TORBADO-971407 format. One record per residue: residue in one letter; y, x, z of N, C-alpha, C, O in turn. Coordinates in steps of 0.001 Angstrom, whole numbers, plus 524288, in hexadecimal, padded with zeros to 5 digits. Example, Ala and Ser with C-alpha at 12.3 -4.5 7.8 and 13.67 -1.06 7.14 Angstrom:
<recs>
A7E9C68338681E787EE6C8300C81E787F31C8339081E787F3098379C82111 S7F7368323281BA87FBDC8356681BE48001E8326481EBE804728346181F67 
</recs>
This chain:
<recs>
X6DF4B24258749276DD062439B74E276E11E244347525D6E032246CF7564C X6E583241E17519B6E98F2422C755966E91023D89759406E64E239C275822 X6EBC723DE475DA46EB85239BC761726EDB4234AF75F426F0F1234B275BB4 X6EBEE2307F761636EDC522B5975FF16F39922AF1761016F55A22C017655A X6F6972296D75D176FC3E2292575DBC6FDDF22464760E470270223F376253 X6FA51220DC762036FB9721C47765236F9FF21D1176AD56F9972194476DC0 X6F91A221D976C6F6F7932231D771C16FB6C220C4775A2700292212C774EA X6F96E21E59779AE6FCCB21C3777DC06FBBE21F2B782CB6F7412205178416 X6FFDB2205F785976FF4E2231D78A8B6FCB021F7B78E726FE3C21AF478EF1 X6F8BD22165791386F64221E48795376F7AD2205779AA56F4CA21F9279E6A X6FC0B222E579AF86FDEB2252879FD57016E221297A28570631221497A1DC X6FF2821DB37A579701EB219247A79C706D621A9A7AAAA70AEB2182B7A9ED X7068821E767AE0570B0C21FE57B14070F9E221D97ADEE71419220517AEC8 X70E772252A7AA3871290227367A6C6714CD222C97A37771986222717A2A3 X7115521F6F7A19A7130E21B1779E55716AB217787A16071A8B2159979F3B X71579216747A657718E3213317A99A71E35215BE7AA5D72239213197AA3E X71E3D21AD07AB247232021DB37ABBB7267321D347A6D372B2C21C5A7A724 X723FA21DBD7A24D726C121D3479D55728E5217AB79CC272D59216EB79B1B X725B6213D579E1F7275920E5A79DCA72C2E20D607A12F72FDF20ACC79F7F X72C2320F737A5F5730A220ECE7A975735822115A7A726739C620F287A776 X734E6215EA7A4DD73959218B17A29573BA12159E79E05740622151A79D85 X7383A2139D79ABF73A09210857964B73D0320BBB798407412120A6A79625 X73AFB2092879C3873D7E2047179E55742E5205957A091746572023B7A061 X743AC20A417A2AC748D420BC17A4C374D0320BC57A088751AA20B5F7A1AE X74B5620C3B79BA774F0520C8C7974874F0220796793F1750B6207A278F72 X74D11203567963574CA51FE657935D751CD1FCE2790CB755DE1FCB37935A X751971FBD178BC6756291FA1F788D0759F31FE677876075DE81FD55784DD X758DE2033C788E275C732079A787D475A8620AA47830A757D120E9478394 X75BEB208CE77E6B75A1520B517799C75BFD210E97791D7598F2140877662 X7604F2124277BB5762692178D77B8175F1621B8777E5B75FEE2203A77DCB X75B55219BA781667580521D5A78455752D321E6B7819B74F4122093783FF X7525C21CF277CAF74D6F21D82779DE74B532231977A00746D0223EB77B71 X74E78226E07788C74C9D22C4C7786674B1B22E2277DDE7471D230BA77E8C X74E4322CCE781BA74D2A22E4778724747ED22BFF788F2744CF22EB878B66 X746FC22721787C474218224997894773D7B227277867D7397022824788E6 X73E102283778175739D522AC177E91738A423030780B27341C231C8780F0 X73CB2233047823C73BD923827784B3738962378B789A4734F423A8D78A90 X739E4233AB78CC87370B232D3791B07314F231857909972DC9233A679314 X7307222E0978CE672B1B22C8B78B807281223158789B7723AB2324078B6D X72A72234627864A727E52391D78442726A823CEA788B47227223F3C788D6 X72A4323D8578C417297C24115790AF724ED23F597941A721C62428E795D1 X7249C23A557950F7208E238517989071B2F237CA795FB71732238F679866 X71B1923605791117161F2350578E7D7146F2396F78ADC70FD7239D778980 X7182323CBD78949716EE240F2785A1717A223F4E77FF8717702429577C74 X7186F23A5677F127195923822779E771B632329677AA871BC2230B477F11 X71CB422FF97765B71EBC22AA5776AA71AFF22713773A271B8C2266976EE7 X71731224CA77665713622217B773B9715D821C8A7716D71A0921ADE77314 X7132C21A4376D9E7152A2159E76AE5716562112776EA871A6520E9E76E2C X712DB2102577263713C020BC0775F4718A320C917793E71B50208CB77A90 X719D22116877A9471E932128477D98723622120A77A11727852105A77BD7 X722DC213817752272736212CA77177728C520D017713172D6620BB477131 X724E42099C770F5725E7203FA770C6728AC2023D775BF72C751FF4877588 X726CA2041177A357291D2029477F4472EC22048377F9C7322D201AB78170 X72FBF2094E77DE17351120B7277DEE738A22081C77A8373CF4206C277C21 X736E0206C9775D773A0B203A47724373B531FE55774B673FD71FCAC774B7 X737631FBB9776C2738311F6967791D73BDC1F6DD77DC873F5F1F39E77E4C X73B171FAAF7812973E221FB0F785FD743C51FCA1784FA747581FA8D7876E X744992004978162749EC202177805B74CD71FE9077C87751971FEFF77BF0 X749FE1FB1A779F574C7C1F7917764274DC61FA247710F751C01F8F476EA1 X74A641FDA876F6574B072003376A467463C1FEF476706742461FD2A76915 X746971FFE476202742171FEDA75E9F73E142033675F2D73F57207A57608C X73946201D175E1373515205AC75E1F7361E209DD75A05734DA20E6E75AD4 X7386A20852755A27399920C2E7519073DB5210147536F73DA02149A751CD X7414420E6D756CC745242120D758F97427E2160175C9C743B121AA875C76 X73EED2142075FD673BF92179F7634F738ED21B8576002739152203876103 X736292199375C157331E21D00758B1736A3220DD755D57353A2256975526 X73B3621F0D7542C73EE522278751797407822722754C6740C822B85752D5 X741752262D759C3742E622A7075D5073E4322E1D75E1573EDB232E175DDC X739AC22BE375EFB7350622F1A75FE5733B42327075B2573246236FF75BAF X7342C2302F75687732C623326751DA73703236FF75038735DE23ADB74D97 X73BEA235FF751BF7402C23987750527401523E8275399740B6242CC75184 X73F5023DF6758A973F692427575C31739E9244B675CC6736532420675E85 X7394D2499E75B507341E24C0E75B5A731DE24CC2760D172D2E24DB476159 X7350624C56764D77330124D1676A1C72FD22486F76C0472CD2248EC76FBE X73073243DD7697772D6823F5276B087282C23F477683A727D62409C7639E X7241C23DBF76B0571ED923D82768E871CC7237F37696D71DBB2355376D57 X719F7236347657A7178623108765B4711C3231537673570F4522D587683B X70FB8236087675370A41236CB768A3709E023AEC76CE370D2D23E6776D3D X705DB23A87770187052C23E977741B70405243D7771907017E2441E76D7B X705E2247F077400704E124D39772137005724F82775196FF0324DC277960 X6FE0225373772C26F99C255FE775426FB452593C779FB6FFE025A6277ABF X6F77325AA477D0F6F86425E117818B6FACB2632E77FAD6FE2D2656A78244 X6F8FF2650477B206FB03269CD778D66FDB026879773A96FB2A266BE76FF3 X702C92694D7737A705C22684D76EBC7066D26D7B76BE8708E92711C76DDB X7042726DBA767497046E2727276418708E5271BF76039708B626E5575CD7 X70CE1274FF760BF71152274E375D23710DA2798D75986710F127E0B75B3F X7105B278757548E70FC827CAB750B8714CE27D0474D83716702793674B10 X7172D2818C74D9071C1C2825B74ACF71B2B28296744F0717922853174318 X71E7427FD47420F71E4B27FF773C5B7238F281C773A2E724D5280C3735A8 X726A52848473D8372B8A286C573BB372A7628B09737AE725F828C8F736E5 X72E7D28CEB7353172DDD29092730DB72A9E2956273249726DF296A372F8B X72BFB298137367F7292929CD6737F37236429BBC738F17200329EAD73731 X722462978B73BB971CD82963073CE6719FD2945A7380571571295AA7372A X71CB429153734DE71A5028F3073023718752937C72C74714092936172A91 X71BE52974672B7571A7829B64727BD7166B29F2A729F9713F72A21A7270F X715B929F1672F18711E32A2937318070CBD29FDB732D5709772A20F73594 X70C0729B17730E6706DE298A97316A7066B293DF734D57020E29231735F5 X70AB42919A7368770A6628CF8739D470777288607374D704A92859973A0C X708052877D7322D7050C2831F72FDD6FF1F283C2730836FC5627FED7315A X6FD3E2888C730206F7AB2898B730C46F604288B4736746F1C5286B47377F X6F96928A4073A206F8432895F73FAD6F80C28383740C36F486281AD7437A X6FBC42809773EAB6FBD327AE973F586F6E02787B73D0F6F4712752673F88 X6F56827A1B7386C6F0B227802735ED6EBDF27908739506E878275AB739C7 X6EB9927DA073BA56E71A27EEA73EFE6E73027BAC743FE6E31A279E1745C7 X6EBCD27AE8746426EC422778574ADE6EA432720D749A56E73526FCB74C98 X6EC1026FF6745386EA7726AB1743AC6E49026A65742D86E2132668C7444F X6E26026E68740856DCB926E8673F9C6D9BD26EE2744C26D60A26BF1745A2 X6DB512726F7481C6D8972734074D196D8CB26E6E750986D4FD26D297533F X6DD4026BC2750966DDF32674A754156DC9826210751856DC1025E1B75434 X6DC0B2620C74C676DAAC25D3D749AD6DF0A25941749786DE08254927490B X6E3EB25B11749C36E87C257A1749856EC9D25A0D745FF6EC3C25E9F7448D X6F0742570A744A76F4E7258E97419D6F98B259AD745436F997257AB749A1 X6FD6E25C95743737023C25D52746777047F257F5747C6704AF2547B74475 X706332575874CA1708512526074E767045224F107514B705B224B23753B4 X6FF5925099751086FB2A24D93753796F94E2502C758836FAA1254A4759B3 X6F62F24D2E75B6C6F3DD24EF37604E6EDFD24E4775FEE6EC1A24A6A75DC6 X6EB1925205762046E566251B1761E06E38324D0A765126E61F24B4E768B9 X6DEF724B12763A36DCAD24684766476DC1E2475D76C246DCBA243B576F34 X6DAF424C3176DB66DA3C24D477734B6DF6024DDF776376DF6724E9E77AF7 X6E3C124D8B773636E8DD24DE3775E26EA722535C7777A6EE462540C77A4F X6E78F25741775B36E8CB25CA2777446ED1725F1E773FF6F077261CC77620 X6ED0B25E4976EDF6F0992612676B726F3E025D96767FE6F200259AC765ED X6F8CC25F0E7676E6FC4E25CB97639C6FE7D2613B76069700062653F7628F X6FE9D2608C75B517010826480757E77063F2625E756177069925DF27543B X70A5226590756A570F6226415754727119C268B0751707110126D36752F2 X714302676874D29716C026B5A749EF71C7426B8C74B9171F012678374C21 X71E692703F74C52723EA270F174DC37267F274A7749E1723D8277A874738 X72B9C2746D7499572E89277B0745DF72F4A27D3F747D372F21280E4744B2 X7301827E0374CD9730D22835474ED372FC828368754AE7317627FEC7578A X72D02287677566A72BFD2881B75BFA72F3D28C9175E4472ECC28DD3762E3 X7327D28EEA75AFD735FB292FC75CE4733592982775E067355829B4576117 X72EF22991775B9E72C2829E0675C6A72A9A2A04675722726152A1B17564B X72E552A096753A172D4E2A23174E3772AD92A7A374DE1727E32A8B674A3F X72C052AB0575190729C92B0427518D723EE2B0417528A7214D2B42A75193 X721DD2ABDF7547871C442AB6875582719842A80175170715082A67175231 X71C2C2A6E474D3571A2E2A33474948714DF2A4DD74722713C52A9837468E X7119B2A0FB745F67122929B6D747267110929A5274CED70DCB29CE374F63 X713C82967974EF77139E295427548E711E628FA87556A7132828C2475262 X70EF928EEA759A770DDF289A775B8170E21289C77617170D5928DD6763E6 X70F3B28547763A670F13284CC7694D70AFC280B876AB6709F727D0F767C3 X708B42817276F427055227D8677190707D827C6A776D37079827F8F77A74 X70A44277DF7771D70DB52769077B73711D027AE077BE77150227B7D7785D X711CE27DDD78025715D1281E7780BE713D52876377F6E716BE28B2E77FEA X70EF6287D377DCA70CB428CEC77C6C70DCE28E28776B770CB628B0077342 X70FFA292C3775C27112F294667706470CDC297E376E4E70B1029B7D770EF X70B3B296BB7698470739299DA766D7709AE29BDC761D270A9B298E275E28 X70AB82A0EE761B270D4A2A34C75D397098F2A638759B57050D2A73975B0B X70BA72A7937550D708A02AA5275112703642A794750246FF402AA0474FEB X703C52A27674F9D6FF2029F3874EF06FC972A028749A86FF282A13C745BC X6F77C29FB4749BF6F47929F89744E66F0BE29AEE7457F6EFBB2991A749D4 X6EEC229921741286EB1C294BF741776E62E296407447C6E3A9292E3746D2 X6E4CF29B35744756E02429CFB747426E0BF29CBD74D316DCD729C8E74FFE X6E59429CBE74F266E67D29C76754CF6E618296E5756ED6E57F2961F75BA3 X6E66C29315753836E6A428D9D7552E6E1EE28BF0758766E2B5289BF75CAC X6DD1028CDB756BE6D8A528AF7759E36D89D28D0275F7D6D77728A0D7631B X6D9D6291F4760436D9D52942D765886DE07291A4768F56DD29290A476D95 X6E282290A3766A76E6B928E2F769AC6E5322889B76B286E5F9286FD76F9E X6E313285B9767816E14928061768A06DD1C2807876CE46DD4A27D5D7708E X6D95F2840776C656D5302846A7704C6D748285CB775AE6D54F283D87799B X6DB3D2891E775EB6DDA128A8477AEB6DFC7285AA77DA46DED2284DA78248 X6E2AF2827177AC26E50727DD177D336E0EE279A777E696E182276C578237 X6DCE52794977B506D896275B377C976D6112775D781C66D4F62741D78524 X6D53027C78782566D2D827E7F787236D66827D7B78BD56D48C27C3279013 X6DB8A27E1078B0B6DF4927CEA78F3E6DEC22773F790FA6DE912761B795A5 X6DE86273B878D2E6DE1D26E1D78E606D8FF26CF0791396D8EA269E6794F3 X6D4BE26F5C78F756CFAE26E8C791FF6CFB42709C797926CD8626E2579B14 X6D2252751A798696D27A2775479DA56D5A9273C97A13C6D431272EB7A5BC X6DA05271BD79F3F6DD3626E297A25F6DA34269327A3A86DA85267357A806 X6D74B2673579FDB6D42F2627D7A0BD6CFF7263887A4D66CEDA260347A820 X6CDA52682D7A4986C9A6269A27A86A6CBE126A047ADE36C978268417B1A8 X6D08226C557AE4E6D31026CB57B3716D46E2674D7B5826D3C52663B7BA26 X6D653263E77B2186D7D025E9E7B3AE6D30725B867B5756D353258777B927 X6CE9E25C577B2CC6C9D0259957B4326C7B925B787B9706C525258897BC3E X6C8D4260587BAC06C6FF262977BFA76CA3E261027C4556C8B1261E77C8CB X6CEC625EA47C3586D23825D027C7B26D03F2582F7CA5B6D2AC256507CE10 
</recs>
């Protein structure tokens, strides 16, 4: 139930900007990481069609582009949800119930860690440490920290962010 991994950005203006940036580095294989950073910054991820364009324009193989994207965890091949839920699985969080919290998140959202909900609202990612061991188990939703998590708290937190998204959509529709 995760989003289609072959999603293509239909944001024409942003896509043109990315295309121009890639062209500025034509034939410069040494700028691969820099170009991928720019693409990620502008699009939020590096779609397959852009990977092909980067490889062709810079004169590198597609496998080299993929190698960089898959090696560095900061690069994404799929769009992330509006709300990225990071659940810590470090030692302190793990022994205090993080696996159960993760299982409840996956159940409530109908996705597995690493996936995004069909509506594009939520992405679950597992992280090694969020630096808040005293609040274990910990998860973040974007920049909001939720400490001393239990599986029973998950539905209310999910509902809160769903309501936030609905309120924002309502305000946008009223403009």
